[in-house]
C-alpha positions in Angstrom: 60.8 226.0 287.7 63.7 225.3 285.3 67.1 224.2 286.6 70.0 224.2 284.2 73.3 222.3 284.5 76.2 223.0 282.3 79.5 221.1 282.5 82.6 223.2 283.2 85.1 220.3 283.4 84.9 216.5 282.9 83.0 215.8 286.2 82.1 219.3 287.3 79.4 221.8 286.4 77.4 224.8 287.4 73.7 224.4 288.3 71.5 227.5 287.9 68.0 228.4 289.0 66.3 231.7 289.6 69.5 233.7 289.3 71.4 231.4 291.7 74.5 229.6 290.4 76.2 226.8 292.5 78.9 224.3 291.7 77.9 220.7 291.2 79.5 217.3 290.5 78.7 215.2 287.5 79.4 211.7 286.4 83.0 210.5 286.1 82.1 209.6 282.5 81.2 213.2 281.6 77.8 214.3 280.1 76.5 212.1 277.3 73.4 212.3 275.0 73.2 208.5 274.8 73.4 207.2 278.4 74.2 203.5 278.8 74.1 201.5 282.0 77.4 201.5 283.8 79.1 204.3 281.7 79.4 206.6 284.6 78.0 209.5 282.5 75.4 212.0 283.5 72.7 212.0 280.8 72.0 215.1 278.8 68.4 216.2 278.4 65.4 217.7 280.2 64.1 215.6 283.1 61.1 216.2 285.3 61.7 216.1 289.1 59.6 213.2 290.3 60.0 213.1 294.1 62.4 213.5 297.0 63.7 210.7 299.3 65.4 211.6 302.5 67.0 210.1 305.6 64.6 211.1 308.4 67.0 209.7 311.0 69.6 212.4 309.9 67.7 215.4 308.7 64.4 217.2 309.0 61.9 216.7 306.2 63.1 218.9 303.3 60.9 221.9 302.5 59.7 221.4 298.9 56.6 221.3 296.8 57.6 217.9 295.4 56.3 214.6 296.9 58.6 213.5 299.7 59.1 210.1 301.3 61.5 208.8 304.0 64.2 206.3 303.0 63.9 203.0 304.8 66.8 200.6 305.6 65.3 198.1 303.1 65.1 200.5 300.2 67.1 199.9 297.0 67.0 200.7 293.3 67.3 198.0 290.7 70.1 198.6 288.2 70.1 195.2 286.4 68.8 195.8 282.8 67.5 192.2 282.6 65.1 192.6 285.6 61.5 193.6 285.1 62.0 196.2 287.9 65.0 197.8 286.2 65.3 201.5 287.1 62.7 201.3 289.9 62.8 201.5 293.6 62.7 198.0 295.2 62.7 196.5 298.7 65.7 194.6 299.9 66.7 191.9 299.9 66.4 191.9 296.2 67.8 189.1 293.9 68.9 191.2 291.0 71.8 193.8 291.0 70.7 196.9 292.9 71.9 200.0 294.7 71.2 200.5 298.4 69.5 203.8 299.2 70.3 203.6 302.9 73.9 204.6 302.8 76.5 205.3 305.5 78.3 208.0 303.6 75.5 210.6 303.6 75.4 211.0 299.8 71.8 209.8 299.8 70.6 211.7 302.8 68.6 213.7 300.3 67.8 212.2 296.8 65.8 213.8 294.1 64.4 211.1 291.7 64.6 212.6 288.2 62.6 211.4 285.2 65.5 209.8 283.4 64.6 206.5 281.6 61.3 206.0 283.4 58.5 206.7 280.9 59.0 204.2 279.4 61.9 202.4 281.0 64.4 201.1 278.4 66.6 198.3 279.5 70.3 199.4 279.5 69.6 203.1 279.0 70.7 204.0 282.6 69.2 203.7 286.0 69.4 205.3 289.4 70.2 208.8 287.9 69.5 211.2 290.8 70.3 214.6 292.1 71.8 214.0 295.5 74.3 215.2 298.1 77.8 215.7 296.7 81.0 214.5 298.3 82.7 217.3 300.3 85.3 217.8 297.5 82.6 217.7 294.8 84.2 214.5 293.5 82.6 212.8 290.5 79.4 210.8 290.8 78.5 207.5 289.0 76.2 209.5 286.6 74.2 211.7 288.9 74.2 215.4 289.7 75.7 216.1 293.2 75.2 219.3 295.2 76.4 220.5 298.6 73.6 219.7 301.1 72.8 223.4 301.8 72.5 224.1 298.1 70.3 221.1 297.5 68.0 222.1 300.3 67.8 225.7 299.1 67.0 224.4 295.5 64.3 222.0 296.8 62.6 224.8 298.7 61.9 226.4 295.3 60.7 223.2 293.5 57.2 222.0 293.0 55.0 220.4 290.3 56.4 221.1 286.9 60.0 221.6 288.1 62.6 220.2 285.7 66.3 219.7 285.4 68.0 220.3 282.1 71.5 219.0 281.7 73.2 220.6 278.7 74.9 218.4 276.3 78.6 219.1 275.5 79.3 220.9 272.3 
């Protein structure tokens, strides 16, 4: 299944699949063809959907054809370009800079790991770029694609092997 995101404003967009169109949030740095660590931009391109992570203490397992794993309190994601585990899931405590996946704010209650900068990983080309739950006001992300939880769950129910997210580059 193909999923298309097109920007409508600096940090907002429309995500489309199978005739459905829903609003989404994008990175506060806009959409960029050349993603750089820390730029706050959502990368443009076509990315495979790798797997889904979710908070089993808050939600039922999402219905999807993608691989699914529960987030644990000790789960993190390395975002330090100088570390050999850059742009990979890690266990905390972790010495290098990282992002915690077990969050209090609910944004990572459901996380879709997308195939951005993972095959191969290039140091500094961006890390922890996910599709995840958006803020209630659809406020900007740090470079991810955010969706309202009901929209994200409805989308995941249609996803399976071969599903991909395409983020359209600005003109």
